[in-house]
C-alpha positions as CSV (number, residue, x, y, z in Angstrom):
1,M,119.7,106.9,122.1
2,I,122.1,109.7,123.0
3,M,124.2,109.7,119.9
4,S,123.3,109.8,116.3
5,T,125.9,107.1,115.5
6,F,126.0,104.9,118.5
7,D,124.5,104.1,121.9
8,V,125.6,104.7,125.5
9,L,125.0,101.9,128.1
10,A,125.2,103.1,131.7
11,V,126.9,100.6,134.1
12,S,126.2,100.9,137.8
13,N,128.6,100.8,140.7
14,R,127.3,101.8,144.1
15,K,130.9,102.2,145.4
16,L,131.7,105.0,143.0
17,C,128.5,106.9,143.7
18,G,128.8,110.0,145.7
19,N,125.0,110.5,145.7
20,D,122.4,108.2,147.2
21,F,122.6,105.3,144.8
22,L,118.9,105.0,143.9
23,T,118.7,108.8,143.5
24,Q,121.7,108.6,141.1
25,I,120.0,105.8,139.1
26,E,116.9,108.0,138.8
27,L,119.0,110.8,137.4
28,V,120.7,108.5,135.0
29,A,117.4,106.9,133.9
30,R,116.0,110.4,133.3
31,A,119.0,111.1,131.0
32,K,117.8,108.2,128.7
33,P,120.9,106.1,128.0
34,C,120.0,103.1,125.8
35,G,120.2,100.9,128.9
36,I,121.4,100.6,132.5
37,I,123.3,97.5,133.5
38,L,122.9,96.8,137.2
39,R,126.4,95.5,137.9
40,E,126.7,95.1,141.6
41,K,129.0,92.1,141.8
42,D,129.6,92.2,145.6
43,L,126.0,91.5,146.5
44,S,124.5,88.1,147.3
45,E,121.7,86.9,145.0
46,A,119.0,87.8,147.6
47,E,120.5,91.3,148.2
48,Y,120.9,91.8,144.4
49,K,117.3,90.9,143.8
50,Q,116.0,93.3,146.4
51,L,118.0,96.1,144.8
52,A,117.2,95.1,141.3
53,K,113.4,95.2,142.0
54,K,113.8,98.9,142.8
55,V,116.1,99.7,139.8
56,V,113.7,97.9,137.4
57,E,110.9,100.1,138.7
58,I,112.9,103.3,138.3
59,C,113.9,102.3,134.7
60,G,110.3,101.5,133.9
61,I,109.2,105.0,134.8
62,D,111.5,106.5,132.2
63,G,111.2,103.7,129.7
64,V,114.9,102.8,129.9
65,N,116.0,99.2,129.3
66,C,117.1,97.7,132.6
67,I,119.8,95.0,132.1
68,L,120.4,92.8,135.1
69,H,123.7,91.1,135.7
70,T,124.7,87.5,136.4
71,F,121.6,86.4,138.4
72,T,119.3,84.8,135.8
73,D,116.8,83.5,138.4
74,A,116.4,86.9,139.9
75,A,115.9,88.5,136.5
76,I,113.3,85.9,135.5
77,S,111.4,86.3,138.8
78,L,111.3,90.1,138.2
79,G,110.2,89.7,134.6
80,C,113.3,91.4,133.3
81,T,114.1,90.0,129.8
82,A,117.6,91.6,129.5
83,I,120.6,90.0,131.2
84,H,124.4,90.6,131.1
85,L,126.7,87.6,131.9
86,P,130.3,86.8,132.2
87,L,131.2,84.5,129.4
88,P,131.4,81.2,131.5
89,F,127.8,81.8,132.6
90,L,126.6,81.4,129.0
91,L,127.2,77.7,129.2
92,K,126.3,77.4,132.9
93,E,122.9,79.1,132.4
94,A,122.1,77.7,129.0
95,G,118.8,76.1,130.0
96,K,117.5,79.4,131.4
97,L,118.4,81.8,128.6
98,D,115.4,81.2,126.3
99,F,113.5,83.6,128.6
100,F,115.8,86.5,127.7
101,E,115.3,88.8,124.7
102,T,118.7,90.5,125.3
103,I,121.8,88.7,126.4
104,G,125.0,90.7,126.8
105,V,128.3,89.1,127.5
106,S,131.6,90.6,128.8
107,T,134.6,89.7,126.6
108,H,138.3,90.5,126.6
109,S,139.6,88.9,123.4
110,V,138.5,88.3,119.8
111,E,138.2,84.6,120.6
112,E,135.8,85.3,123.5
113,A,133.7,87.6,121.4
114,V,133.4,84.9,118.7
115,E,132.5,82.3,121.3
116,A,129.9,84.6,122.9
117,Q,128.2,85.1,119.6
118,R,128.2,81.4,118.9
119,L,126.6,80.7,122.3
120,G,123.7,83.1,121.7
121,A,124.8,86.6,122.9
122,T,122.9,89.4,121.3
123,Y,125.6,91.9,122.1
124,V,129.1,92.0,123.7
125,T,131.1,94.5,125.8
126,T,134.8,94.4,125.2
127,G,137.7,96.1,126.8
128,H,139.2,97.7,128.6
129,I,139.8,100.1,125.7
130,F,141.3,103.1,127.4
131,A,143.2,103.5,130.7
132,T,140.9,103.4,133.7
133,D,141.1,103.6,137.5
134,C,139.0,100.4,137.6
135,K,142.0,98.5,136.1
136,K,144.9,100.4,137.6
137,G,148.3,99.2,136.4
138,I,146.8,97.1,133.6
139,A,147.5,98.4,130.1
140,P,144.4,99.2,128.0
141,R,143.8,97.0,124.9
142,G,143.3,100.0,122.7
143,L,141.4,100.9,119.6
144,P,143.0,98.4,117.2
145,F,141.8,95.6,119.5
146,L,138.3,97.1,119.5
147,K,138.3,97.3,115.7
148,S,139.4,93.6,115.5
149,V,136.5,92.5,117.7
150,V,134.0,94.5,115.7
151,E,135.3,93.0,112.5
152,S,135.2,89.4,113.9
153,I,131.5,89.2,114.8
154,E,128.1,90.3,113.5
155,I,126.4,91.3,116.8
156,P,126.8,94.8,118.4
157,V,130.0,95.5,120.2
158,Y,130.1,98.1,123.1
159,A,133.5,99.5,124.1
160,I,134.1,99.6,127.8
161,G,136.9,100.9,130.0
162,G,137.9,104.6,130.5
163,I,135.2,105.9,128.2
164,T,134.7,109.7,128.2
165,P,132.8,112.1,126.0
166,E,136.2,113.1,124.6
167,N,137.3,109.6,123.5
168,A,134.0,108.0,122.7
169,K,134.1,109.3,119.1
170,A,137.3,107.3,118.6
171,A,135.4,104.2,119.6
172,A,132.7,105.1,117.1
173,K,135.3,105.5,114.4
174,A,136.5,102.0,115.2
175,R,132.8,101.0,114.3
176,A,131.7,100.1,117.8
177,H,127.9,100.0,118.1
178,G,128.2,101.9,121.4
179,V,130.1,102.5,124.6
180,C,129.6,101.7,128.3
181,V,130.1,104.4,130.9
182,M,130.4,103.7,134.6
183,S,132.4,106.3,136.5
184,G,131.3,109.3,134.6
185,L,127.6,108.6,135.2
186,M,127.9,107.3,138.7
187,Q,129.8,110.4,139.8
188,C,128.4,113.3,137.9
189,D,125.8,115.7,139.3
190,N,123.9,116.0,136.0
191,P,123.8,112.8,133.9
192,T,121.6,114.5,131.2
193,E,124.2,117.2,130.7
194,Y,127.0,114.7,130.8
195,L,125.5,112.5,128.2
196,S,124.8,115.5,125.9
197,G,128.6,115.8,125.5
198,F,128.9,112.5,123.7
């Protein structure tokens, strides 16, 4: 845990990474976020599984929770008990989810967050909360939206979208359980120093 009040989940993106990707993942894992979500959505399942095997090993060295994304079969075959899914996959993959101890779900409305909880999610991410280059031209949903999601469900809520050390405290004030950080951790030279700023 990086913060005394809430957690930081790292979210991967090879395309943002100036460093060798696996080297950057090693640096991020060494910084001890509460988890690393391997979110490489452009890969085929076979490509993803090959990369995931390496990332699971790296996370294991530093004792960091590795959360795989979308591909439940790959996660099961690698013995990874944490998965993050788009909301429609919760229904599609229902028969395979008993294997997982941690089930994260991406949500973009109060209704989606409530549905995710009903379908068995153990946490949700919701956003985007602040302006971000990943969603250029799309207005952020903002802190009142974040607060409304937090107040509507009982499972942990992680704010995502434009999160920085400067604005993360506002997310904590809205009673988010934690925040998700992508660009900042994929692009920085020293993830340990970067996370110390939260």
